[in-house]
C-alpha positions as a Python dict, from the first residue, in 0.01 Angstrom:
ca = {
    (1, 'M'): (0, 0, 0),
    (2, 'V'): (-342, 165, 47),
    (3, 'A'): (-234, 458, -173),
    (4, 'D'): (-124, 217, -447),
    (5, 'E'): (-453, 26, -425),
    (6, 'T'): (-647, 355, -435),
    (7, 'R'): (-465, 455, -755),
    (8, 'K'): (-533, 114, -914),
    (9, 'H'): (-904, 128, -827),
    (10, 'A'): (-928, 480, -972),
    (11, 'E'): (-774, 352, -1297),
    (12, 'Y'): (-1020, 61, -1312),
    (13, 'A'): (-1316, 292, -1246),
    (14, 'R'): (-1218, 505, -1548),
    (15, 'Q'): (-1231, 200, -1778),
    (16, 'Y'): (-1583, 171, -1909),
    (17, 'T'): (-1759, 139, -2243),
    (18, 'M'): (-2003, 383, -2396),
    (19, 'F'): (-2286, 172, -2247),
    (20, 'D'): (-2155, 193, -1889),
    (21, 'K'): (-2219, 467, -1642),
    (22, 'P'): (-1913, 610, -1468),
    (23, 'V'): (-1857, 467, -1121),
    (24, 'D'): (-1669, 587, -817),
    (25, 'P'): (-1350, 395, -752),
    (26, 'M'): (-1364, 134, -479),
    (27, 'K'): (-1199, 249, -158),
    (28, 'P'): (-938, -8, -51),
    (29, 'C'): (-966, -139, 302),
    (30, 'P'): (-702, -12, 545),
    (31, 'F'): (-690, -358, 707),
    (32, 'S'): (-615, -702, 570),
    (33, 'F'): (-815, -997, 697),
    (34, 'H'): (-651, -1336, 747),
    (35, 'V'): (-800, -1680, 798),
    (36, 'K'): (-604, -1959, 964),
    (37, 'W'): (-758, -2302, 917),
    (38, 'A'): (-670, -2672, 918),
    (39, 'D'): (-760, -2917, 642),
    (40, 'Q'): (-885, -3275, 691),
    (41, 'D'): (-523, -3397, 720),
    (42, 'G'): (-447, -3149, 997),
    (43, 'R'): (-227, -2921, 783),
    (44, 'V'): (-260, -2559, 890),
    (45, 'H'): (-310, -2292, 624),
    (46, 'N'): (-311, -1914, 651),
    (47, 'H'): (-480, -1712, 377),
    (48, 'T'): (-541, -1342, 330),
    (49, 'C'): (-907, -1284, 248),
    (50, 'D'): (-946, -1116, -92),
    (51, 'D'): (-1325, -1097, -58),
    (52, 'W'): (-1493, -768, -148),
    (53, 'E'): (-1792, -859, 70),
    (54, 'T'): (-1570, -875, 379),
    (55, 'T'): (-1435, -530, 299),
    (56, 'T'): (-1788, -401, 246),
    (57, 'A'): (-1901, -555, 576),
    (58, 'F'): (-1611, -384, 752),
    (59, 'Y'): (-1696, -42, 602),
    (60, 'R'): (-2064, -79, 691),
    (61, 'R'): (-1983, -171, 1051),
    (62, 'S'): (-1708, 90, 1076),
    (63, 'K'): (-1950, 361, 962),
    (64, 'N'): (-2196, 269, 1237),
    (65, 'L'): (-1958, 158, 1514),
    (66, 'G'): (-1615, 306, 1437),
    (67, 'D'): (-1311, 115, 1311),
    (68, 'K'): (-1220, -66, 1633),
    (69, 'A'): (-1575, -180, 1717),
    (70, 'G'): (-1633, -263, 1348),
    (71, 'I'): (-1337, -503, 1356),
    (72, 'V'): (-1463, -659, 1681),
    (73, 'S'): (-1810, -704, 1529),
    (74, 'L'): (-1671, -859, 1209),
    (75, 'K'): (-1450, -1093, 1412),
    (76, 'E'): (-1752, -1200, 1620),
    (77, 'T'): (-1950, -1273, 1304),
    (78, 'Y'): (-1684, -1479, 1125),
    (79, 'E'): (-1520, -1652, 1422),
    (80, 'N'): (-1832, -1728, 1625),
    (81, 'D'): (-2156, -1692, 1429),
    (82, 'Y'): (-2032, -1839, 1099),
    (83, 'M'): (-1839, -2119, 1270),
    (84, 'R'): (-2141, -2213, 1484),
    (85, 'R'): (-2389, -2209, 1193),
    (86, 'G'): (-2160, -2352, 926),
    (87, 'M'): (-1918, -2192, 690),
    (88, 'A'): (-1736, -2261, 364),
    (89, 'L'): (-1425, -2097, 228),
    (90, 'A'): (-1426, -2017, -145),
    (91, 'F'): (-1094, -2029, -331),
    (92, 'S'): (-1005, -1923, -683),
    (93, 'T'): (-708, -1819, -891),
    (94, 'H'): (-665, -1468, -1025),
    (95, 'S'): (-483, -1309, -1315),
    (96, 'R'): (-247, -1145, -1065),
    (97, 'R'): (-142, -1484, -924),
    (98, 'K'): (-229, -1758, -1172),
    (99, 'S'): (-69, -2046, -981),
    (100, 'Q'): (-182, -1946, -631),
    (101, 'W'): (-521, -2024, -480),
    (102, 'L'): (-667, -1711, -321),
    (103, 'L'): (-937, -1694, -56),
    (104, 'V'): (-1210, -1500, -235),
    (105, 'G'): (-1509, -1568, -13),
    (106, 'M'): (-1627, -1673, 329),
    (107, 'I'): (-1977, -1811, 298),
    (108, 'R'): (-2214, -1890, 582),
    (109, 'I'): (-2394, -2213, 513),
    (110, 'D'): (-2683, -2303, 739),
    (111, 'E'): (-2719, -2674, 796),
    (112, 'D'): (-2955, -2829, 544),
    (113, 'N'): (-3195, -3076, 705),
    (114, 'Q'): (-3321, -3214, 373),
    (115, 'S'): (-3215, -3578, 374),
    (116, 'D'): (-3321, -3673, 24),
    (117, 'L'): (-3312, -3499, -311),
    (118, 'F'): (-3658, -3636, -392),
    (119, 'L'): (-3914, -3538, -132),
    (120, 'S'): (-4164, -3809, -45),
}
């Protein structure tokens, strides 16, 4: 799977116009990240995270801490820090799966204490 993704990213990196600068292909993550959550009706959902920022966060932490500690650090951030501070899941469709909602982002949202749109 990683080899197939590596090949696909290399193909995408070669597709540029005369105005673009060549880029290095994105390195696919050797791990997949999953989020299990319950909606307001109590239904449990399990999504694979297709968020490039999560992959980037893993690589950054892995570079500094190693793969195992990088995973532990990422898990701590998403499962504890984000959940404590507030978090939103971003979903979208994609050309690869037009009828399926994909988890494309996990966004930390700090509580907003502004009570009114118009400040007094």
